[in-house]
Structure formats: structure tokens, C-alpha cells
C-alpha positions in Angstrom: 116.8 107.8 82.2 117.7 104.7 84.3 119.7 105.2 87.5 123.4 104.7 87.1 125.6 102.2 88.8 126.9 104.8 91.2 123.4 105.7 92.2 122.4 102.0 92.8 125.6 101.6 94.8 124.9 104.6 96.9 121.3 103.5 97.5 122.5 100.1 98.7 124.9 101.7 101.1 122.3 104.1 102.5 119.6 101.4 102.8 122.1 99.0 104.6 122.2 96.4 101.9 125.5 95.2 100.9 126.7 93.9 97.6 124.9 90.8 96.3 126.5 87.7 97.7 128.1 85.3 95.3 128.6 81.6 95.9 132.1 80.5 96.7 133.6 77.3 95.1 133.1 75.5 98.6 129.3 76.2 98.3 129.0 75.4 94.6 130.2 71.8 95.1 127.6 69.6 96.8 128.4 67.7 100.0 128.4 64.5 98.1 131.2 65.8 96.0 133.3 66.9 98.9 132.7 63.4 100.5 134.0 61.9 97.2 137.0 64.2 97.2 137.9 63.2 100.7 137.1 59.5 100.6 138.3 58.4 97.1 142.1 59.3 97.4 142.0 57.8 100.8 140.6 54.5 99.9 142.7 54.3 96.7 146.0 55.0 98.6 145.0 52.5 101.5 144.3 49.8 98.8 147.6 50.5 97.2 149.6 50.2 100.4 147.6 47.1 101.3 148.7 45.5 98.0 152.3 46.0 98.4 152.1 45.2 102.1 153.1 48.5 103.6 151.1 48.5 106.9 152.8 51.3 108.5 152.3 53.5 105.5 148.6 52.6 105.5 148.3 53.8 109.1 150.5 57.0 108.7 148.9 58.0 105.4 145.4 57.8 106.8 146.4 59.8 109.9 148.1 62.3 107.6 145.2 62.7 105.3 142.6 63.2 108.0 145.0 65.6 109.7 145.4 67.5 106.4 141.7 67.9 105.9 141.0 68.7 109.5 143.6 71.6 109.3 142.1 72.7 106.0 138.7 72.9 107.4 139.6 74.7 110.6 141.6 77.3 108.5 138.7 77.9 106.2 136.4 78.3 109.3 134.5 75.1 108.0 133.4 76.9 104.8 132.1 73.6 103.1 129.3 73.4 105.7 128.4 77.1 106.0 125.4 78.7 104.1 124.0 75.6 102.5 120.5 77.0 102.1 118.1 75.6 99.5 117.4 78.1 96.6 113.9 79.4 96.9 
């Protein structure tokens, strides 16, 4: 009879192994995707502000956008860049 789930769980705890780690959403998206998510809305907004001549909005939005992403990265403990090992 195969071992039960409880037996497997107990053997992992005893051997010091934890539960198998799953990839988070931050790890599933490639770095190029994160770069696109960051840069595309920034460039599009800057272009729209440029077309209508809102120079101050161009400057303030760029600062706010970079500050938002910086705060997001600090709060998540830079999760986008962590554990990016190639699969063997």
C-alpha cells in the first residue's frame, strides 16, 4: 500500500524538507515583461502629456510613476529579482 499524504508530510518534516515551493506571480513573469509593464504606460503617458503641452504634468507623472514602482518594489522586498534561477 502506498504511503498516505500524512505519512509523506511527516517524513518531510522529520527530514527537514519543507513543502515544495511554488513559483509566485512575480517569478512567472519574465524580466522583459516587467520592463514592458513599467515602461509602456510611462512612455504612453509622457507622449500624451507632450501632445497637449502639459510640461509640468510630464515631470510630475514621471516622478510619481517611478516613486510608485520604487515603493512597490521595496514593500515586496524586491520580489521581481529574487529566485530567478534557470530550470535544470
